[in-house]
N, C-alpha and C positions, 0 to 999 in steps of 0.2 A: 085475782086481777092484779096485774103488775102495777106498782106505784109509779106514777109519772113524775119525773124529776126535771126541773127547769133551772138552768144556770144563766144569770144575767150579769154581764160584766160591762161596766161603764168606766173606762179608764180616764176619760176627760169629760167634765161638764163645764163647758165654756160658752158664754153668750156675749163675750166682749170681743169686738172686732180686733184682730191682731194678736190674740193669745199665742205666745211662742216660747220655744225652748231651744237650746243648742246643746248638742252632745259632741264633745271633742275628745278624741283618744290620740294620745301622742306615744309613739314608740321610738325611743332614742331621740334622734334629731329629725324625725319625719312625722307628718300627720297621717296616722293610720286610718282614722275614721272621723268625719265631720258631717253632722246632720243638723240642718236648720229645720226644726219641726214647728210647723204652724198649725194651730188648732182652731180652724175656722169651720164650724159645722155647716153643712149645706143649708143655705138660706132660701133656695128655691125661687128666687125672684123671677127667673125666666118663666117658671110655671105660674107664678102669681099673675102675670100680665096676660096669659093666654085666656081667651074668651072675653077680654076687656075691650072697650071701645078705644080707638086711637086717641080720643079726647082725654082719656084718663092717664095715658102712659107717662107724660112728663112728670106729673105729680107723684105717681106711684114709684117710678125709678129714683126720684129724688131721695126717697127714704133709704136707699142703699147706703148712703154715706152722709153723716152730719157735717163733715168738713168740706166736701166738694160736691154738694148736691147739684149745683148749676151745671157741672160737667156732665152729669148723668142726664139732666134735662135737655141740654143742648145736643148731645149725641143722639138722643132719642128723637127729639123734634126734627133734627136734620135728616135722620133716616126716613121718617115718615113723610116729611116734605119732599124729599127726593122721589119717593115712591108715588106720591100724589101729584107731582108736577107743580108744586107750589113755589112761587117766586116771592120772596120777602121784600117789602119796601126797604130801600137803602137806609132810611132813617131808623127804622126798627132794627135792621141788622146792626147798625152802629150801636144802638142802645143795648142789644144783646151782648155785643162785645164788651161794652162797659160793665155790664153785669158780671161777665166772666172775669174781667180785670179785677173787679172787687173780690171775687173768690181767690184769685191768685194772690192778691195783696194780703188778705187775712190769713190764708193758709201758709204762705211763705214766711210772713212775719212771725206767726206763731212758732213755726219750726225753728227758724234761725235763733230767735231770742230765748224761747222757753225750753226747747227740746235739744237743740244741737249745741248751743254755746256753752252750757255748763260742762260738757265733756272736755272742752278745750282749755278751760280755766280751772279745772280741778274741783268743781262743785257738784254736790249730789243732785241739785235741782235749781230752778230759777229763783226760788225764794232765797236760798242761800247766796246766790250770786248777786241778788239785788242789794244785799247789805253792803257789798263792796263796790258794785257797779250799778247804782240806782238809775243813772241816766241811760244805760244800755237797755235795761228792762223796761223803763218808762217809754223809750222810743218804740220798742216792740209792741207795747200795749196801745200806744197812739196809732200806729200803722194798722194794727189788727182791728182797732175800732173803726178806722176809716174804711177799711175793706168791708166790714159789716154794714156800715152806713150806706155804702154804694149798693150792696145787695138788698138792703131794706128799701131804698128808694125805688128800685126797679122790680123787686120781687116780693114786696110787702113785709118780709121778715128775713132775718139773716140765716136762721137755721131752717132748712127745708123750705126755701122760698117758693112762692106760688105764682110768680110773674109770667113764666114762659108758657105759651100754648102752641100747638101746631098751627102755624100761620102767622105767628108773631108774638105779641105780648098781650096780656089781659088789660094792661093799663100803661099809658105813657105818662111820664111825669110832667108837671107844669114847668113853664119857664122859670118861675120863681124858685121852685125846688132845685132846679138844675143850677141856677146862679148861686144859691146858697152852698151847694155841693162844690162848685168850682172854687169858691173861696176857701173851702177846707182843703181841696186838692192843692191849690197854690201854696197854702201854709205848710203842707206836708212835703213839698218837693225838696227842701233842704235836708229833711230827715232821710229821704230815700237816696239822695246823692251821697250823703255821709255814710249811709249803710253800706254802699258798695265799697267805699274806701276802707271802712272798718273791717268788713269781712275779709278783705284782701290782706289785712295785717294779722289776722288770727293765726297763730302757729299751728300748722297742720303737718302731718307726716308727708315726706316726699315719697310718694307711693305710685309711681307710674305703672300702668297696666295696659294690656291690649284688650279692647272690647269694641263691639259694634254699636254705634249710636243710631237709634231709630227715633224718628219724630215726624211731625208734619212740616210742610213747606209750601208757601204760596209765592206767586210771582212778584209781589210787591211789599208785603208787610210781614212782620214776625208772626208766625203761625200761632193762633190761640184757638179760635172757634171753628176753623176749617182748614183744609189743605190736602195735599197728596202725601201719602206715607212714603218717606224716603229713608235711606240709610247712607252712611259714609262708605258702604261697601257696594254701592251701585243700585240698590233697590229704589224703584220709583213707580208706585202703583196708586190706583184710586182705592177708595174704601171697599168697593165691590170685590176686589181681587185679594183681600186680606187672607181669606181662608186657603188660598192656593199657595201661600208662602209661610204662614204661621200655623203652628199646631200646638195644642194643649195636651198635657198628659198628667197622670197622677204618679207620684212617687210613693213607695210603701210606707214611709214614715211621716208623711204630712198630708193633711186633708186639703191643703191649698193646691190648686193646679199650677203646674209649671208650663210656661210657654216658650217655645223655641222658634227661631227663624232659620229655616232650612237646616234644622237639626242642631243648632248651636244657640247658647245663651246670647242675649242682647240687652242693651240698656235703653230704657225710656226715662223721661223726666227732664229736669231743668238742665243738667249738664249735657245730656244728649241734644236737647233743643238748641242750646247755645252753640255747641260745636257745629251744628248743622245750619245755623241761621245767623252767623256773625255778620254777614253782609246785609242783614235785614234790621239791624239795630238802628234806632234813631241816632242822629249825630251826637247829641249831648251824652247819651248812654255810651256810645262807642268811645267817645273821648275820655270819659271817666274810667272806663274799663282799660283803655290803653295806658292810663297813668299808673295802674296797679303793678305793671311790670310782669304780670303773669302771661305766659305764652299760651295763646289759643290757636286752634283747638287744644284742649287740655286732656291729658290721659291720666290725670290724678283724680280719682273719684272724690277725694276730700275737697276738691274745688267746687263741688255741688253747692256748698253754702254760698260761695261768691256768685254762682249762676243764679241762685234764688234771689239774691239781693239785686242783681242786674234785672231780673224779671219784675221785681217790685218797682224799681225805678221806671222801667219800660211801661209797665201797666199804668202807672200814674200819669206819665206823659201821654200815653195813648188815650186815657180817660179825658185828659184836658183837651187834647186835639179833637176828639169825637164830640165833646159837649160844647165846644167853644161857640159855635154858631147855631145852637139848637133852637128849633122852632117846633112846637108840639104838633104832631101830625093829626090830621082829622080823624083817622081811625088807626088803632094800634095793631090791627091784624087784618089779613086778607081772607076772603072766603076760601074754604077748603072743600073739595069734592073727592071723597075717598074712592079708591078703586082697589081691585085685587092685584097682588104682586108681592115683590120682595124689595125692601129698601135698606140702604146701608148708610150709617153715619159714623163719623169719627171726629173727635176734637181733643184738645190738649188739656186734660185735667192737671192740677198742680203737680201731680206725681208722674204724669206721662200720658201717652195716647190711650183713649177710652173708646172702644169700638162697639157699635151696636148693629144688630141685624133683626129686622122684623118682617114677618110674612102676614099679610092681611087678606080678608075676603073682600067682596065688593062693597060691603057696608062699612069697612074700616075696622072690623073686629080682628083682633090679633089671633092668628092661628099658631104661630111659633115665634120664639125670640131667642137671641143669643147675645150675651153681654160679656165682653172681655175687659176687665179693669186693669189699670197699670200695675197694681200690686202683684197680681199673678204673673204678669209679664216680666217683672224684675226678680222673681224668686230664684231662678237658676243663676242669674247674674250675681245676686247677693251671695249665694253659696260659693260661686267661683271666686268672687272678690275675697271672701273670708279665707280661702286657701292661700291666695296670693299675698294678702295683707298680713296674715299671721306669719308667713315665712319671712317677709320683709321686716316685721316687727321683732321677730326672734322667739323661738319656741322655748328658750331657756328661762323665760320670765316665770315668776310664780303665778299661782292660779288667779290671784286677785288682779294682777296686771293683765293677764290674758283675758279674763272676763271683761274688764273695762274696755280693752281694745276691741273685742268682739262686739260689745254693745255699741261702741262708737261707729264701727263699720256698718252695722245694721241700721242704726238710727240715721246715718248719713243719707239713706235712701228715703227716709220718711215714709215707710211702707204703709202705716196707718196711724191714727192718733194714739192708740193704746200700745202698739208695737214700738212706737217711738219714745215712750216714756222710759224711765230708768229702772225697768224691771225685766230681767232676763234670767231664767234658770240655766245655769251652766254646770255640767258635770264633766270632770276631767279625769281621765285614766292615764297614768304613766306606767309604762311597762319596761 
């Protein structure tokens, strides 16, 4: 009897969102090979939700991300509500937007102060930076805490909140809770205005590039929780048409999907949103942005940090506007009658558009699902950016300088909380 032999090879064991590496090979004065390798093992969330009732979906998909769970909940609820023909009460819709604003505030504040800023001031991390710039780091912590407080008020907790349901919210806050929160918002407004001005003074490379900006747009306000998918290259579609224009595929060296628009990389996230929605900024935000002297729309990817600061200021002003005349509604949700069909939802996560598709049977049980997060949509753009930015930076720098610049480029997209920390394996071959 022939002896049976089994060989098992496990090159990567990774369960941390955003595990990544970069391989760069330079020949002479040219980049011969550049591969951004993302090790995100299949998490099978689309399969997790199959067979589940529509009532479970918002809480299930919130577990996909600990930094932007509201985005997943909103896109999911929106998709199912569109399928079931549900009309949300305007007061509840406003509260949902406030919840989303809380997520933008906490996520952007974390990235600007803790993850991105050390790159530009020569520090290894925010703790080192805090020794010389304690007021900067303290501001980041204050704003991050305020964003978490908004999420807790409307979602019961800041991490994986449970406030959103199909049809509205599980609970609306009391007038007393809202008034206390408005006092905190008013106290934080000077911080957010100062944040825009400060980020505009941070020294960043002059690195103009060509890219297509993709984001949501609405007729009257800066898009956050809903809108049509548009680009600065003429795209203008609703969520149902997404699959006719965008396609995902695998590359052999990465487990993360790449997404292309009509066969080309594109940008989603704060810089793309701001480029597309400059005319939707509230007057105070637009005035402060104009004072920075930066020309908008911007083609410098490093202006993403300024765009995040602008969105923090906007989110806080929006929160104040939406809560100013708040009266607690008699019921926080409307009745839902499920039906068979396909529903689509899209909203603006802090990192870019987040698209959901669900098919249900007549009882509201999910038959199939598809979720396209912003991180995968930016993968091709990040690699394209690395090529262009490295050439502008200069390939004659030593390995340490090249590594730092590559990390700076990647972190600038805030692809996920672990990818955006100061850990990146870089191997360089010079021939």
